[in-house]
C-alpha positions as CSV (number, residue, x, y, z in Angstrom):
1,X,-22.8,-15.5,-2.4
2,X,-21.9,-19.5,-2.2
3,X,-19.8,-20.6,0.3
4,X,-17.3,-22.2,-2.8
5,X,-17.2,-19.2,-5.0
6,X,-16.0,-16.7,-2.4
7,X,-13.2,-19.4,-0.9
8,X,-12.1,-19.4,-4.4
9,X,-12.3,-15.8,-5.1
10,X,-10.1,-15.7,-2.0
11,X,-7.3,-17.4,-3.8
12,X,-7.2,-20.8,-2.4
13,X,-7.7,-22.2,-6.1
14,X,-10.3,-22.6,-9.2
15,X,-14.3,-22.7,-7.8
16,X,-13.4,-27.2,-8.8
17,X,-10.2,-27.3,-6.7
18,X,-12.2,-25.6,-3.8
19,X,-15.5,-27.4,-4.6
20,X,-12.7,-30.7,-3.2
21,X,-11.5,-29.3,-0.8
22,X,-14.9,-29.8,0.4
23,X,-15.9,-33.0,-0.2
24,X,-11.9,-34.1,1.0
25,X,-13.5,-32.7,4.5
26,X,-10.3,-30.1,4.5
27,X,-13.6,-27.1,5.4
28,X,-14.7,-27.0,8.5
29,X,-16.8,-24.4,11.6
30,X,-14.9,-22.7,14.1
31,X,-16.0,-25.8,16.1
32,X,-14.0,-28.0,13.3
33,X,-18.0,-29.7,12.1
34,X,-17.1,-30.9,8.7
35,X,-19.0,-28.8,6.5
36,X,-20.5,-28.6,2.8
37,X,-20.7,-26.7,-0.2
38,X,-24.2,-25.6,0.4
39,X,-24.1,-24.4,4.0
40,X,-25.3,-21.3,4.7
41,X,-22.3,-20.2,7.4
42,X,-20.4,-16.6,7.6
43,X,-16.8,-15.5,6.7
44,X,-15.5,-15.3,10.3
45,X,-16.6,-19.2,11.1
46,X,-15.3,-21.1,8.6
47,X,-12.1,-22.7,8.9
48,X,-9.7,-24.7,6.6
49,X,-7.7,-26.7,7.4
50,X,-7.8,-25.4,10.8
51,X,-7.0,-22.2,10.4
52,X,-8.9,-19.0,9.5
53,X,-10.2,-17.6,6.1
54,X,-7.9,-14.9,4.9
55,X,-9.6,-11.4,5.3
56,X,-12.6,-10.8,3.1
57,X,-13.2,-9.0,0.7
58,X,-13.1,-5.2,1.6
59,X,-9.1,-6.2,2.7
60,X,-6.9,-2.7,3.1
61,X,-3.3,-3.1,4.2
62,X,-0.3,-1.7,5.2
63,X,2.7,-3.0,3.9
64,X,6.3,-2.1,4.7
65,X,8.3,-2.1,1.1
66,X,11.9,-2.6,1.1
67,X,13.9,-1.6,-1.3
68,X,14.9,-3.9,-4.3
69,X,10.7,-5.0,-4.6
70,X,9.0,-3.7,-7.8
71,X,5.0,-2.8,-7.2
72,X,4.0,-5.3,-10.4
73,X,2.2,-7.9,-11.0
74,X,4.8,-9.4,-13.4
75,X,7.4,-7.2,-13.6
76,X,11.0,-9.4,-13.2
77,X,12.7,-10.0,-10.2
78,X,11.2,-9.2,-6.6
79,X,7.4,-8.0,-6.1
80,X,5.9,-6.9,-3.6
81,X,3.5,-9.6,-3.9
82,X,6.3,-11.7,-2.6
83,X,6.4,-10.5,0.9
84,X,2.1,-11.6,1.2
85,X,0.4,-14.9,1.5
86,X,0.7,-16.6,-2.2
87,X,-2.8,-16.8,-2.6
88,X,-3.8,-12.6,-2.3
89,X,-2.3,-12.5,-5.9
90,X,-5.0,-14.8,-6.3
91,X,-7.9,-12.7,-5.4
92,X,-11.0,-11.2,-7.1
93,X,-10.9,-8.5,-6.6
94,X,-7.6,-8.1,-6.7
95,X,-5.8,-6.5,-4.1
96,X,-3.6,-3.7,-5.9
97,X,-1.2,-1.2,-4.5
98,X,-2.6,2.7,-4.2
99,X,-0.2,4.3,-5.9
100,X,3.7,3.1,-6.3
101,X,6.9,3.7,-4.5
102,X,10.0,2.9,-6.8
103,X,12.1,-0.5,-6.3
104,X,14.8,2.3,-4.6
105,X,12.2,3.7,-2.6
106,X,11.4,2.2,0.9
107,X,8.8,2.2,3.3
108,X,4.7,2.7,4.0
109,X,2.5,1.4,0.9
110,X,-1.6,0.3,1.0
111,X,-3.4,-2.4,-0.7
112,X,-6.8,-2.8,-1.0
113,X,-9.1,-4.8,-3.8
114,X,-12.2,-1.9,-2.4
115,X,-11.9,0.1,-5.6
116,X,-13.9,2.7,-4.3
117,X,-10.9,3.1,-1.5
118,X,-8.3,2.9,-3.5
119,X,-10.1,6.1,-5.4
120,X,-10.8,7.7,-2.5
121,X,-6.7,8.0,-0.8
122,X,-5.7,8.6,-4.3
123,X,-8.1,11.3,-5.4
124,X,-7.3,14.9,-5.1
125,X,-9.8,15.8,-3.3
126,X,-8.6,14.0,-0.8
127,X,-5.1,16.0,-0.2
128,X,-3.6,13.0,1.7
129,X,-0.6,14.6,2.8
130,X,2.6,12.0,1.9
131,X,5.6,11.9,4.0
132,X,9.2,11.2,2.9
133,X,13.0,11.0,4.5
134,X,15.2,11.5,1.9
135,X,19.1,11.4,2.4
136,X,20.8,13.2,-0.4
137,X,24.3,13.1,-2.1
138,X,24.7,17.5,-0.9
139,X,24.1,20.1,1.7
140,X,21.4,21.6,1.5
141,X,21.7,24.9,0.4
142,X,18.8,26.9,2.2
143,X,16.5,27.8,0.3
144,X,14.6,24.7,-1.4
145,X,11.7,25.2,0.9
146,X,10.8,28.2,-0.1
147,X,11.6,26.7,-3.3
148,X,8.8,24.0,-2.5
149,X,6.5,26.2,-1.1
150,X,6.4,28.4,-3.6
151,X,3.7,26.2,-6.0
152,X,5.5,27.3,-8.1
153,X,7.6,24.7,-9.1
154,X,7.9,23.0,-12.1
155,X,9.1,19.9,-13.2
156,X,11.0,18.7,-15.9
157,X,9.0,17.8,-19.3
158,X,5.4,18.6,-17.0
159,X,3.7,21.8,-17.8
160,X,1.7,22.7,-14.6
161,X,3.5,23.4,-11.4
162,X,3.9,21.1,-8.1
163,X,1.1,21.9,-5.1
164,X,3.2,23.9,-2.2
165,X,5.1,21.3,-0.5
166,X,6.7,21.0,3.3
167,X,10.4,21.4,4.1
168,X,11.7,19.8,6.6
169,X,15.3,20.4,7.1
170,X,16.8,17.6,9.7
171,X,20.9,18.0,9.0
172,X,22.4,19.1,6.1
173,X,21.8,16.1,3.5
174,X,18.6,14.6,5.1
175,X,15.4,16.0,4.6
176,X,11.4,15.3,5.4
177,X,9.1,16.3,2.8
178,X,5.5,17.0,2.2
179,X,3.4,16.6,-0.3
180,X,-0.3,16.0,-1.3
181,X,0.3,15.4,-4.3
182,X,1.7,11.8,-6.3
183,X,3.6,12.5,-9.8
184,X,6.1,10.5,-11.2
185,X,9.5,9.9,-9.4
186,X,7.9,13.7,-7.6
187,X,10.4,13.5,-5.0
188,X,13.7,12.7,-6.7
189,X,12.5,14.9,-9.7
190,X,12.0,17.6,-6.7
191,X,15.3,17.8,-5.8
192,X,16.8,17.2,-9.3
193,X,15.0,20.3,-10.1
194,X,16.8,22.0,-7.0
195,X,20.6,20.1,-8.3
196,X,21.0,17.6,-5.5
197,X,20.5,13.8,-5.7
198,X,18.5,12.0,-3.4
199,X,20.6,8.9,-2.2
200,X,17.8,7.2,-0.3
201,X,13.8,7.7,-0.1
202,X,11.7,6.5,2.9
203,X,7.9,7.1,3.0
204,X,7.0,6.8,6.7
205,X,3.7,8.6,6.7
206,X,0.3,8.6,4.5
207,X,-2.5,10.7,6.1
208,X,-2.1,9.6,9.9
209,X,-1.3,6.3,9.2
210,X,1.7,5.9,10.1
211,X,4.8,2.5,9.6
212,X,5.5,3.1,13.5
213,X,7.0,-0.4,14.8
214,X,5.7,-2.6,11.6
215,X,9.3,-4.2,10.1
216,X,10.5,-3.8,6.6
217,X,8.9,-6.7,4.5
218,X,6.1,-7.0,6.9
219,X,2.1,-6.2,6.8
220,X,-1.2,-5.5,8.6
221,X,-4.7,-5.7,7.8
222,X,-6.3,-2.6,8.8
223,X,-9.4,-1.8,10.9
224,X,-12.1,0.9,10.4
225,X,-9.7,2.9,13.1
226,X,-6.8,3.1,10.9
227,X,-8.6,3.9,7.8
228,X,-10.0,7.0,10.7
229,X,-6.7,7.7,11.0
230,X,-5.4,7.7,7.2
231,X,-8.4,10.2,6.9
232,X,-7.5,12.7,10.3
233,X,-5.5,14.8,7.9
234,X,-7.7,14.8,4.7
235,X,-8.6,18.2,3.3
């Protein structure tokens, strides 16, 4: 791929705008030598205004999504893309969220522009566990773990029972729930089905990948070791 198209696809501007950046001498190599549009050069050796290029296509990242942000590119209000560098919204291929967290749910959200990776993560065959921390409006009754593990729980308006899920009571009104599915508002609907209401919800882990020390609203790119960790509990 030509360097102008490559940089444009990373969201730095249209091809015409990137071509102008070359003419203005804003694109250099790591040593500071001005590059030309037809120079053969590797991604990691390119600088724009002295700064390394954003990650190449094939980007995967983890985001600590705060409450109040929507997993969308065009809904009203605050969007998860507002937490990323502005160029990321213009990338081609598109940088998409891997599944969604609703506006009132915080925690670990994965994003990628790699379609094959996205489908691998969301595929039922991957069987990736997802861990949620919920605070509840009422005390746990004590039988929720058995109900959720039964594989027979049917959500309202659905005809297929949920796959077995693991519930751990942390406190009378706090629970940790591990799912391998990702149905619409699943955790909230599961607790509603047993007569309770989720007041706060936070996703702390997907597969072997946890938020750990990533602050709310922050993100970081995932490397090969992270992706291996992600799939360590798959299947």
